[in-house]
C-alpha positions in Angstrom: 0.0 0.0 0.0 1.3 3.5 -0.9 2.1 5.7 2.1 -0.7 8.3 2.8 -0.2 11.8 1.5 1.6 14.0 4.0 -0.4 16.5 6.1 -3.6 14.4 6.2 -5.2 13.7 9.6 -6.1 10.1 10.6 -9.8 11.0 10.1 -9.2 12.2 6.6 -7.2 9.0 5.8 -9.9 6.8 7.2 -12.6 8.6 5.1 -10.5 8.2 2.0 -10.0 4.5 2.8 -13.7 3.9 3.5 -14.5 5.0 -0.1 -12.5 2.1 -1.6 -13.8 -1.3 -2.7 -11.1 -2.8 -0.6 -12.7 -1.4 2.5 -16.1 -2.6 1.5 -14.5 -6.1 1.1 -13.0 -5.7 4.6 -16.4 -4.5 6.1 -18.1 -7.5 4.6 -15.7 -9.9 6.4 -16.2 -8.0 9.7 -20.0 -8.1 9.3 -19.8 -11.9 8.6 -17.7 -12.4 11.8 -20.1 -10.3 14.0 -23.2 -12.1 12.6 -21.5 -15.5 13.1 -20.8 -14.6 16.8 -24.4 -13.4 17.3 -25.8 -16.5 15.7 -23.4 -18.7 17.6 -24.7 -17.3 20.9 -28.3 -18.1 19.9 -27.3 -21.6 18.8 -25.5 -22.6 22.0 -28.5 -21.3 24.0 -30.8 -23.5 21.9 -32.5 -20.4 20.4 -31.4 -20.7 16.8 -35.0 -20.4 15.5 -35.4 -16.9 17.0 -35.9 -13.9 14.7 -32.5 -12.4 15.6 -30.8 -15.8 15.0 -32.4 -16.1 11.6 -31.5 -12.6 10.8 -27.8 -13.1 11.8 -27.5 -16.3 9.9 -28.9 -14.9 6.7 -27.0 -11.6 7.0 -23.7 -13.5 7.4 -24.2 -15.2 4.0 -25.4 -11.9 2.4 -22.1 -10.4 3.7 -20.2 -13.3 2.2 -21.9 -13.0 -1.2 -21.2 -9.3 -1.3 -17.7 -9.6 -0.2 -16.7 -12.4 -2.6 -18.8 -10.7 -5.3 -16.5 -7.7 -5.1 -13.6 -10.0 -5.8 -15.4 -11.5 -8.8 -16.2 -8.0 -10.1 -12.7 -6.8 -9.8 -11.4 -9.9 -11.5 -13.9 -9.5 -14.3 -13.0 -5.8 -14.7 -9.3 -6.5 -14.7 -9.7 -9.2 -17.4 -11.9 -6.8 -19.5 -9.2 -4.0 -19.3 -6.5 -6.4 -20.3 -8.5 -7.6 -23.3 -8.8 -11.2 -22.1 -11.9 -13.2 -22.7 -14.1 -14.3 -19.8 -13.8 -18.0 -20.8 -16.3 -20.8 -21.3 -19.0 -21.7 -18.8 -16.9 -24.7 -17.6 -13.9 -22.4 -17.1 -16.1 -20.1 -15.1 -17.2 -23.0 -12.9 -13.5 -23.7 -12.4 -12.9 -20.2 -11.1 -12.7 -20.3 -7.3 -14.1 -16.7 -7.0 -17.3 -17.8 -8.7 -17.5 -21.0 -6.7 -17.3 -19.6 -3.2 -20.3 -16.6 -4.6 -20.8 -19.7 -4.1 -17.6 -19.3 -1.0 -13.1 -15.8 -1.3 -10.2 -13.9 -2.4 -6.6 -14.4 -1.7 -5.4 -13.8 -5.2 -7.0 -10.4 -5.3 -6.0 -9.7 -1.7 -2.4 -10.2 -2.7 -2.7 -7.1 -4.9 -4.2 -5.1 -2.1 -1.8 -6.0 0.7 2.0 -6.0 0.8 3.3 -9.4 -0.3 4.9 -10.2 3.1 1.6 -9.7 4.8 0.2 -12.7 3.1 1.5 -16.0 4.3 -0.9 -17.4 1.7 1.7 -17.9 -0.9 1.2 -21.5 0.1 -2.3 -21.4 -1.4 -2.8 -18.3 -3.6 -5.9 -19.5 -5.4 -7.7 -21.6 -2.7 -9.7 -18.9 -1.1 -11.2 -17.3 -4.2 -14.2 -19.7 -4.2 -16.9 -18.1 -2.1 -19.8 -15.9 -3.9 -21.9 -19.0 -5.4 -22.0 -21.3 -2.3 -22.8 -18.2 -0.2 -25.9 -17.6 -2.3 -26.8 -21.3 -2.0 -26.6 -21.3 1.8 -28.4 -18.0 1.9 -31.5 -19.5 0.3 -31.2 -23.0 1.9 -32.5 -24.1 5.3 -30.2 -23.3 8.2 -27.1 -25.4 8.5 -24.8 -23.9 11.1 -21.8 -26.0 10.0 -21.8 -24.1 6.7 -20.9 -20.9 8.4 -17.7 -22.1 9.9 -15.4 -22.3 6.8 -16.5 -18.7 5.9 -15.7 -17.6 9.5 -12.2 -19.0 9.4 -11.4 -17.4 6.1 -12.8 -14.0 7.4 -10.6 -14.1 10.5 -7.5 -14.3 8.4 -8.7 -11.7 5.8 -9.6 -9.3 8.6 -6.2 -9.9 10.2 -4.2 -9.3 7.1 -6.2 -6.3 6.0 -5.8 -4.8 9.5 -2.1 -5.3 9.5 -1.4 -4.4 5.9 -3.8 -1.4 5.4 -5.8 -0.3 8.4 -3.0 0.1 10.9 -0.7 2.0 8.5 -3.6 4.3 7.7 -4.3 5.0 11.3 -0.6 5.5 12.2 1.7 5.7 9.2 5.2 4.2 9.9 8.0 6.8 10.3 10.1 7.4 7.2 13.3 5.3 7.4 16.5 5.6 5.4 16.7 3.7 2.2 17.6 0.0 2.6 16.2 -0.2 6.2 13.1 -2.2 7.0 10.2 0.1 8.2 9.4 -0.2 11.9 6.2 -2.0 12.7 3.9 -1.7 15.7 3.5 -4.4 18.4 0.0 -5.1 17.3 1.2 -5.5 13.7 3.8 -8.0 14.8 1.3 -9.9 16.9 -1.1 -10.2 13.9 1.8 -11.3 11.7 2.8 -14.1 14.1 -0.8 -15.2 14.4 -1.2 -15.6 10.7 2.1 -17.3 10.3 1.6 -19.8 13.1 -2.1 -20.7 12.6 -2.7 -20.4 8.8 -1.9 -23.9 7.8 -3.7 -25.5 10.8 -6.7 -23.3 10.1 -6.9 -24.2 6.4 -6.7 -27.9 7.4 -9.6 -27.3 9.8 -11.5 -25.7 6.9 -10.8 -28.7 4.7 -12.1 -31.0 7.5 -15.2 -28.9 7.9 -16.0 -28.9 4.2 -15.7 -32.7 4.1 -17.7 -33.1 7.2 -20.4 -30.8 5.8 -20.8 -33.1 2.8 -21.7 -36.0 5.1 -24.0 -33.8 7.0 -25.9 -32.9 3.8 -25.8 -36.6 2.8 -27.5 -37.5 6.1 -30.2 -34.9 5.4 -30.7 -36.3 1.9 -31.1 -39.9 3.2 -34.0 -38.8 5.4 -35.4 -36.8 2.5 -35.4 -33.4 4.1 -36.8 -30.8 1.8 -34.3 -29.6 -0.9 -31.5 -31.8 0.5 -30.9 -33.8 -2.6 -30.6 -30.6 -4.8 -28.2 -29.2 -2.1 -26.2 -32.4 -2.1 -25.7 -32.2 -5.9 -24.6 -28.6 -5.8 -22.3 -29.1 -2.8 -20.8 -32.2 -4.3 -19.9 -30.2 -7.4 -18.3 -27.5 -5.2 -16.4 -30.0 -3.1 -15.1 -31.8 -6.2 -13.6 -28.6 -7.4 -12.1 -28.0 -4.0 -10.5 -31.4 -4.1 -8.9 -30.6 -7.4 -7.6 -27.2 -6.3 -6.9 -27.3 -2.5 -3.8 -29.0 -1.2 -5.4 -28.9 2.3 -8.5 -30.9 1.2 -6.3 -33.3 -0.7 -4.2 -33.8 2.5 -7.3 -34.4 4.6 -8.5 -37.1 2.1 -5.1 -38.7 2.2 -5.2 -38.9 6.0 -8.7 -40.4 5.9 -7.6 -42.9 3.2 -4.5 -43.9 5.3 -6.7 -44.4 8.4 -9.1 -46.5 6.4 -6.3 -48.6 4.9 -4.9 -49.1 8.4 -8.2 -50.4 9.7 -8.8 -52.6 6.7 -5.3 -54.1 6.8 -5.5 -55.1 10.5 -5.4 -58.8 11.0 -8.6 -58.7 13.1 -10.5 -56.7 10.6 -13.5 -58.6 9.2 -13.0 -59.7 5.5 -16.3 -58.1 4.6 -15.1 -54.7 6.0 -11.9 -55.0 4.0 -13.8 -55.8 0.9 -16.3 -53.0 1.4 -13.4 -50.5 1.9 -11.7 -51.6 -1.2 -14.9 -51.3 -3.2 -15.5 -47.9 -1.8 -12.0 -46.7 -2.8 -12.6 -48.0 -6.3 -15.9 -46.2 -6.7 -14.4 -43.0 -5.2 -11.5 -43.2 -7.7 -13.9 -43.7 -10.6 -16.0 -40.8 -9.5 -12.9 -38.6 -9.1 -11.7 -39.4 -12.6 -15.1 -39.0 -14.2 -15.6 -35.6 -12.6 -12.2 -34.1 -13.4 -13.3 -30.7 -14.9 -9.9 -30.2 -16.5 -10.6 -33.0 -18.9 -13.4 -31.0 -20.4 -11.8 -27.6 -20.4 -9.6 -27.1 -23.4 -6.2 -25.9 -22.2 -7.5 -25.7 -18.6 -4.9 -25.8 -15.9 -5.2 -26.4 -12.3 -3.9 -23.4 -10.3 -0.4 -23.8 -9.1 -0.1 -23.6 -5.3 3.2 -22.4 -4.1 4.9 -23.1 -0.8 6.2 -20.1 1.1 10.0 -19.9 1.2 
């Protein structure tokens, strides 16, 4: 972020910042977090059917849709300015920003924050999924588990924006001689350590939540809750794309597969259980191969996910 013009007061800098799309994006994440906390309080007190609980739940997903919609819009505008086409419908489905209006926005955030503020170089394209699933959850029956992945993402987006943009706007760092690293505040250092220490673990948690959510929806479909089968199909498409693009989801699946193999290969494991597990793996592999979107997109490439140095 460029240093604020000299002579401006903190109030003037904040007013200028509040007029940007980046700030609207940040405000959307803050709204989502506040609504999630409010809904969580109702849920743990067994009052999730109250008017305020319903309002908080729906508003959280409205905030998610608006927030991630901003990212989709900026990406669309950037491609239009560069003269690049918008791609085929299948290529749009493969765009994580579109999936998560279905779910978020690390790639664009990287252009808004200083590079060292994003420990997300490990997963630059994973979080750009969120405007389509947000709209799906908005118009579906309440499923509290669906809020949690959005909440984890928002925590890190609020943290990185606060460190990279909000704090320097409130209190610009002093000018330092060329070649010297600018001084940072204690709060900024604390946020940086938090992101660095907990990012990987939190993204693994999100992957586990997303996989768990699929089984939760499957359970609803088995007992034929209204709209559950349609939701299962939509979420399965979303999750399949996440499996293709997210190293964290892939890692959780490998862990689950290793545990299943360990159980099936135990000497005391029933032969029927071993056979059922092997059949399940075979069916899962066939489904994985048959739903590989990159096979149907000419020249489509899976986003490269880099590891931080």
